[in-house]
N, C-alpha and C positions, 0 to 999 in steps of 0.2 A: 401788193403782191404778198405774198405767202408759204412759207415751208414748215414742211410737215412729216414728223419722223414717226415711224413705226417701227416695230419688230422687237422692241424692250421685250425683258419679259426675266423669267426663273428660269436659271437653268443650272448645272451641277458644275460644281467642276472640272476641268479638263474637255468641258463642252465646247460648241459654239454656237453662236445667234448672227444672224445678218439681218444689220441696220440697213432703212432707208430713209431718204428724204425727198421728198416733192416740192420744188419750187412751183407754183402756180400764182398768174395775173399776168400783164401785160408786161411782157418782158422782154427785151431786147435785147440781152446779152449776159449769162452770167458769166463772171469769171472764175476767182477762185471762190471751190465750195471746200469749207472746213468742217472738222468734226471735233467737238471739245468733251469733256468730261468733267463734271464736279462730282469727289467721293464728297460722302458727309463730315463736314468740320475741318476741308481742304478747299483750297484754290481752285478754281475753274482752269485744267489747262489744253492744250493741244494737243491732240491725237495725229490728228493727219490731213492735208491738205491738197490739193488734186485741180490744178488750172486748166482751165479748156484746152488749151493746147496740148493736153496730157503728163504734165511735168507734177511730179508727186514727192511728197515728204511726211517722213513720218518720225512721229518722239524717237528717240532713240531707243527708252525703254521697252518699247512696242515692235521695234522691227522683229519681223519675222511671224508675226503671231495673227496680225493686223492687215487688212488687207484692203485700200480705198478704189474706189472705182466711177468711172462717173456713165449716163447717159444722156448725150449733151440733148440729142432729140426730144427725149425725155423730161428735161431741165431737173435729172435726179442723179443726186449719189448715194453710193450704198458704201458702207462698212461691214468687211465679212472680216469677224472674231475666233478665230479658234481658241484650242488651249486658254478657254478662258481660267480663270484664277480668281479668287474669293476679292483679292484687292483691285481686282477691276469692276467691283460694283460701283457703280454710279450715274446719275445720272446723264446722259449722252444727248451731246446738244449740235445743233447744224447751226451752221454758218457761212456763208454768203455774200456775195461783191455781186449787186445786180444791177444793170442797166436797166430801168423803167420807161415806158415809153411815157413821155411828156418831162422826165427828167432831166436836167440838163448831164448831170454825172451819175456813176455807179453811187452808190451807199450800200451799207453793210444791214446786213437783216439776219434776225435769229429765227429759231428754231422754238415752241416749246419744250422741247425737250420728251430723251424718252428713258423711263427705268431700267436698267439691267443691274440684275442680281442676280452674286454667283453663289453659289451655295457650295460649302466645304463637304 
């Protein structure tokens, strides 16, 4: 099973980006799907997560600017980022709890990350 992120890039302050993360492989079920980010010199931090049933949670500092959504039929999670600030510059990672065919229980899978750079 793989997670592949896309949609990162360079954007000016105040702009928007939409990140996508697609899970592929022999997937039975995806439980939680999450977005993390890691800025240079900082620890990786949780941005938002969404369970397959629809429960959502965000980092307090990002509420109102970022929106997570999922298309369960496409095994895809999105992150709509609005009013971007230079402080949002980071590598954004997708993470998911996946039950794969042939495995007895779900496991934690990461994507390779996508760079988001916000210029002032």
